[in-house]
N, C-alpha and C positions, 0 to 999 in steps of 0.2 A: 277166139276160136278154139283155143286149146281146151277150155272148159267144156264147150259144146261137144267137141270131138270125143273127149274123155267120157262124158256122161253117155253119149250115144253108143260108144263101144261097150261100156259097162252094162247098159240096159238093153243092148241089142236093138237099138232104135235108130231109124234113119234120122240124121241130124235135122233135116227139114221138118220132121214131125215133132221135134221138141219145141217148147215155148221159147219165144225170143229171150235171150239172156238179159236184155235191158228191162224185161218185166221183173227181174229179180235184183239186178244191180247194174249200175251205170258202167258199161264196158270201158269207157274212157277213164273213169275214176279208178277202175280195177287196174288198168294198164299203168296209170300214173303211180298208184301205190306200189305196184310190183317193181317199178323202175326206181323207186326211192331207196336210198341206202338205209333208211330207218325202218323199212318194212320188215316185219317178222311173221305176222300171220293175220288171217282174215277168215271169218266164217259167215256163210250166208246160205239161204235156202233157194234151191233151184230145181225144178222138175220133180217136186216131191222128195227131194234129197237134201241132206245137209252137206254142203261143200265146204271143205276147209283147205285153204291155200297157205302154205308156210314156206319160208326160205331158210336154208341152212347150207353153209359151205358153197354158196353161189348157185345152188340148185333149188328149183321150186318143187315142192312136194304137195300133191293133191290127194286128199282123202274124201271119201264120199260114203254116205250111209243113208238109208231111208230115214225120213224125219222121225226123231225120237229114238234112234239107234246111235250108239257111239261110233263115230267115224274112224277111230284109231285102227280098227281091224281091217280097213279097206285102203290103207295108205299106198301110194305109188309115186313115182317120180315122173314129172312131165318134161319132155324135151322141148325147150323153147328156143333152140338154136342159139345163136350168138347174142340175140336180143334178150334183155331181162324182162321184156313185157310178155304178158300172157296173150 
């Protein structure tokens, strides 16, 4: 849900108007990867954007850019609460 909410806010789009996340990536697999101690980063395309999820110092960082644009300029931290899952 954090990815959908983030993209919706950044694109000023109602979350229900976005394509389902599972069309881009398996949400359960995303949660499992994020919960893994070995997880460092993942990049995928969603809603005509390149989404990059990284972890550092126990925090998840999400960047987003239009497909074909470097995502580094759009980096932010996503608050996932006490759970390491997205």
